[in-house]
C-alpha positions, 0 to 999 in steps of 0.5 A: 090755443085760447087767448088769456087776458088779465086786465089792469085798467089804471085810467083812460090814458093807461092800461096794462095787461098780461096777455097770452095770444092765440097761436103763440106759446108765450105770455106778454106784458102789454102796456097801452098808453094814450098819446097826448099831443101836448105830453109826448114823452119817451116811455123807455126802451124796455120792450120787445115789440111796440106799435101804434093803435088808432081807435076810430071813435068820436075822439080818434084816439091813438095809443102806443102799445108796448109788448114785453115777453115774459119768459117761462123761467121768470114765471117759474121764479115768480111762482116759487117766490110767491108760493114757497118764499124762495128768492130769485133775482128776477131783475135781470130777466125783466131787463133782458130784451128778447128778439121776437120773430116776425110771425110772433110780432104779426100775430101779437099785433093782429090779436091786440088790435082786435081786442084792445079797442073794446077796453077804451070805451068810456064807462058810465056811472052805472058801470055800463060802457059807452059804445063808439057811436055814443049810445049806451049799450051794455057791452060786456067784457067777458071772455066769451064775448071777446072771443066771439067778437074776434071769431066774427072778425075773421 
C-alpha cells in the first residue's frame, strides 16, 4: 500500500502531518517538535506512540515525534460534518488513547524516520532547500521523489 502524506509545516521547530504508512491500514496524526535544551516542556499525553528522531545535519537536531491514531469512525464523522453538516461529537474520539501493536509502532517509526529528515532542511529565499552538507540543491519533496528515496534505502 502506498504511503500518503499531507504536510503542514508551521516553522522549523514544529511540523504536523496526516500520514498513512506503508503496510498499515490506519491513518495517523503526526506532530514533530524540535527539542530545544533551554525550552524542554511536556507536550501532553494525548498520543498513542512517541519516539525521538535525531537528524545528523550541521546542527544535529533532535525531534520529539508523537503519533495519534485517527480511527475510521472519526474520519467518517468529520466527513459527514464537513460535507453534510451533520454534527457528531468528535471530542471523545480525539481524546481516546489507542493501543498500537508492536508491529504498528515499528512500522510507523521506521517509515517516519526515513521521510521526516527531508522536511527539516532550511529553505532559502528562492524556495530551494539546503542539503545537510550546506550545498544549495533543488531537493523536491514530491511524492515520487519521497517514494523513490524510501525504496532506495531498503
